[in-house]
C-alpha positions in Angstrom: 58.3 64.5 81.8 60.7 67.4 81.3 64.4 66.8 82.1 67.3 69.2 82.6 70.7 67.6 83.3 73.9 69.2 84.6 77.4 67.9 85.2 79.4 69.4 88.2 82.7 70.5 86.8 85.9 70.3 88.8 85.9 74.1 89.4 82.4 73.9 90.9 80.5 75.2 87.9 77.5 73.5 86.3 77.5 72.4 82.7 74.3 71.4 81.0 74.5 67.9 79.5 72.4 65.1 78.2 70.8 62.2 80.1 72.8 59.7 78.1 76.0 61.4 79.4 74.8 61.2 82.9 73.9 57.5 82.7 77.2 56.7 81.0 79.2 58.6 83.7 77.4 57.0 86.5 77.9 53.5 85.0 81.6 54.2 84.7 81.8 55.8 88.2 83.0 59.1 86.7 81.6 62.6 87.5 78.9 64.0 89.6 75.5 65.1 88.2 72.3 66.9 88.9 69.1 65.9 87.1 66.1 68.2 87.4 62.7 66.5 86.6 59.4 68.3 86.3 55.8 67.7 85.1 55.9 63.9 85.5 53.4 61.2 86.2 53.8 58.6 89.0 54.1 55.5 86.9 56.4 57.2 84.4 58.6 58.5 87.1 59.0 55.1 88.8 60.1 53.4 85.6 62.5 56.3 84.9 64.1 56.2 88.3 64.9 52.5 88.1 67.6 53.1 85.5 69.7 54.9 88.2 70.0 51.8 90.5 68.1 53.5 93.2 66.7 51.4 96.0 63.0 50.4 95.8 62.3 52.1 99.1 63.8 55.4 97.8 61.7 55.2 94.6 58.6 54.5 96.6 59.2 57.4 99.0 60.2 59.7 96.2 57.0 59.1 94.2 54.6 59.4 97.1 52.3 62.4 96.9 52.8 64.0 100.4 52.4 67.7 100.9 54.6 68.1 104.0 58.2 68.5 104.9 60.2 65.3 105.4 63.8 64.2 105.7 64.6 60.5 105.3 68.2 59.2 105.4 68.5 55.8 103.8 71.5 53.4 103.5 72.4 54.6 100.0 70.3 57.7 99.5 69.0 60.7 101.4 65.6 61.9 100.5 64.1 65.2 101.7 61.1 67.3 100.6 61.0 71.0 101.1 58.4 73.6 100.0 59.4 76.3 97.5 57.8 79.6 96.7 56.9 81.0 93.3 55.3 84.5 93.1 54.4 85.4 89.5 50.9 86.2 88.5 49.7 84.0 91.3 51.2 82.9 94.6 52.2 79.3 94.2 53.6 76.8 96.7 55.3 73.7 95.4 56.9 70.7 97.1 60.4 70.1 95.8 61.9 66.6 96.4 65.6 66.0 96.6 66.9 62.5 96.1 70.6 62.5 96.8 73.1 59.8 96.2 76.9 59.8 96.3 77.4 61.1 92.7 73.9 62.1 91.8 71.2 64.6 92.9 67.7 64.3 91.4 65.2 67.1 92.1 61.6 66.4 91.4 58.8 69.0 90.7 55.4 67.5 90.1 54.4 70.5 87.9 56.0 72.8 85.4 56.6 75.4 88.1 60.1 73.9 88.4 61.3 75.8 85.3 60.0 79.1 86.8 61.7 78.4 90.2 65.0 77.3 88.5 64.9 80.4 86.2 65.0 82.5 89.3 68.3 81.0 90.5 71.1 83.1 89.0 73.5 81.7 91.6 73.5 78.4 89.6 74.9 80.0 86.5 77.0 82.9 87.9 78.5 81.6 91.1 80.5 78.3 91.4 79.5 75.8 94.0 81.3 76.0 97.4 82.7 72.6 96.6 82.4 70.4 93.5 80.3 67.7 95.2 76.7 66.7 95.8 76.6 68.4 99.3 78.0 71.5 97.6 75.2 71.4 95.0 72.5 70.8 97.6 73.8 73.7 99.7 73.8 76.0 96.7 70.3 75.0 95.7 69.2 75.8 99.3 70.9 79.2 99.2 69.1 79.9 95.9 65.8 78.9 97.3 66.4 81.1 100.4 67.4 84.0 98.1 64.0 83.7 96.3 62.2 83.8 99.7 64.2 86.9 100.7 63.3 88.6 97.5 59.7 87.8 97.9 59.8 89.0 101.5 61.4 92.3 100.4 58.6 92.8 97.8 55.8 92.1 100.3 57.5 94.2 103.0 57.6 97.1 100.5 53.9 96.7 99.8 53.2 96.8 103.6 55.2 99.9 104.0 53.4 101.6 101.1 50.0 100.7 102.7 51.2 102.1 106.0 52.2 105.4 104.4 48.8 105.6 102.6 47.0 104.9 105.8 49.0 107.8 107.4 48.2 110.3 104.6 44.9 109.2 103.1 43.3 106.5 105.3 40.1 106.5 103.2 42.0 105.5 100.1 43.0 102.1 101.7 40.7 99.3 100.9 40.2 96.3 103.2 40.7 93.9 100.3 44.2 95.2 99.8 45.1 94.4 103.4 43.4 91.0 103.3 45.1 90.0 100.0 48.5 91.1 101.3 47.9 89.2 104.5 47.1 86.0 102.5 50.4 86.3 100.6 52.4 86.9 103.8 50.7 83.9 105.5 51.6 81.7 102.6 55.2 83.0 102.6 55.5 82.5 106.3 54.2 79.0 106.1 56.8 78.1 103.5 59.6 79.7 105.5 58.6 77.9 108.6 58.5 74.6 106.8 61.9 75.3 105.2 63.4 76.1 108.7 62.1 72.8 110.0 63.6 70.9 107.0 67.0 72.6 107.4 67.1 71.8 111.1 66.4 68.2 110.3 69.1 68.2 107.6 71.6 69.6 110.0 71.2 66.4 112.1 72.1 64.1 109.2 75.5 62.6 109.1 75.8 60.0 106.3 78.5 59.3 103.6 75.9 60.4 101.1 75.0 63.8 102.6 76.6 65.6 105.5 75.8 69.3 105.9 76.2 69.7 109.6 79.9 70.5 109.5 79.5 73.2 106.8 79.6 76.7 108.0 77.8 77.8 104.8 74.9 75.5 105.6 74.7 77.1 109.1 74.5 80.5 107.3 71.5 79.6 105.2 69.8 78.1 108.3 70.3 81.3 110.1 69.0 83.3 107.2 65.8 81.2 107.1 65.2 81.5 110.8 65.7 85.3 110.8 63.4 85.5 107.8 60.8 83.5 109.8 61.0 86.1 112.6 60.9 89.0 110.2 57.7 87.6 108.6 56.1 87.4 112.0 56.8 91.1 112.5 55.3 91.9 109.1 52.2 89.9 110.0 51.9 92.0 113.2 52.2 95.2 111.2 49.4 94.0 108.9 47.2 93.2 111.9 47.8 96.7 113.2 46.8 98.0 109.7 43.6 96.1 109.9 42.9 97.6 113.3 43.7 101.1 112.0 41.4 100.5 109.1 38.6 99.3 111.4 39.2 102.4 113.6 39.0 104.7 110.6 35.8 103.1 109.5 34.4 103.5 113.0 35.5 107.2 113.0 33.7 107.7 109.7 30.6 106.1 111.0 30.7 108.2 114.2 31.2 111.3 112.1 28.1 110.5 110.0 26.1 109.8 113.1 27.3 113.1 114.6 26.2 114.9 111.5 22.8 113.3 111.6 22.5 114.2 115.2 23.4 117.8 114.5 20.8 118.0 111.7 18.2 116.4 113.9 19.0 119.0 116.6 18.5 121.8 114.1 15.2 120.5 112.8 13.8 119.4 116.2 12.6 122.9 117.3 11.3 123.6 113.8 9.3 120.4 114.0 7.9 121.4 117.4 6.9 124.8 116.0 5.2 123.4 113.0 3.6 120.7 115.1 2.0 123.3 117.4 0.7 125.5 114.6 -0.5 122.5 112.7 -3.1 121.7 115.4 -6.8 122.2 114.4 -8.0 124.6 117.1 -10.4 127.4 116.0 -9.2 130.0 118.5 -5.4 130.1 118.0 -3.6 133.4 118.2 -2.1 134.9 115.0 -4.1 132.6 112.7 -6.0 135.6 111.2 -3.1 138.0 111.4 -2.1 138.9 107.8 1.7 138.7 108.4 1.6 135.6 110.6 2.7 133.1 107.8 5.8 135.1 106.7 6.7 135.9 110.3 6.5 132.2 111.2 8.7 131.2 108.2 11.2 134.0 109.1 11.3 132.9 112.7 11.9 129.2 111.7 14.7 130.3 109.2 16.3 132.5 111.8 16.1 129.7 114.4 17.7 127.2 112.0 20.4 129.6 111.0 21.2 130.4 114.6 21.5 126.8 115.5 23.8 126.1 112.5 26.0 129.0 113.5 26.1 127.9 117.1 27.0 124.3 116.2 29.6 125.6 113.7 31.2 127.8 116.4 31.4 124.8 118.8 33.1 122.7 116.1 30.3 120.1 115.7 30.7 120.1 111.9 34.4 119.2 112.0 
């Protein structure tokens, strides 16, 4: 289990501290804290959570392995689970669990991806919370998560635009695998954004002493951002589908061009085949068989015929 503890200062900034300081402050009813937990095991986490005087139901719900969005208001806690997005060497979706109490917020990542996600949250270090409270912390974390999604969306949109430009200029340079790989990333990102939008809508309906985000204009802003991002991703998916159609059309055009070339070549050699077929028959009395210049004349005639057909088809644009 990896722990990172913060104290919420009066001016709204976060100060890294120790777990002992957090436990002492909570016992004395002083201060508000955020504890980030990652790479934990189920039994270990249950024993660890019990030291915070968390209800058994909240501990049970928080340690369940459920890969879906959920928002559960309890008498003394609010628990919600939201998917987060990490795009490094691989595309990674991770469920992030929030366990909120009056003076404490615990975030749970089942794997070490939490450090990577948290390292991409410059807002937590550079910008103070909107208010020095647990709701203010939760809102700021949600803003940071939405910022990561917006950055990932911008990166993928840029890749889509680049593919579109390549398709316009050099369609044969675009590979189907590029389109399919990008479509997979966009679908993954769209699924996370849709789940986050659902979670935020549910959080907006909660009105408890522990967590009340509905009255915050800042919370409505981040909700609007996620919904707009959801619509933008749908448009990017449509653009990728159009790219796939254009790729298929380009491949069909290439196939048609090859078939057309084969047809032209067949048309050139068809009369030559007829000519050679006639003079390949084994009849004794055939004209020109004993004529001394018949063979070079036949070759010259076939060459002239083939060249004439080539020039005719070229003039008509059949080779373009």
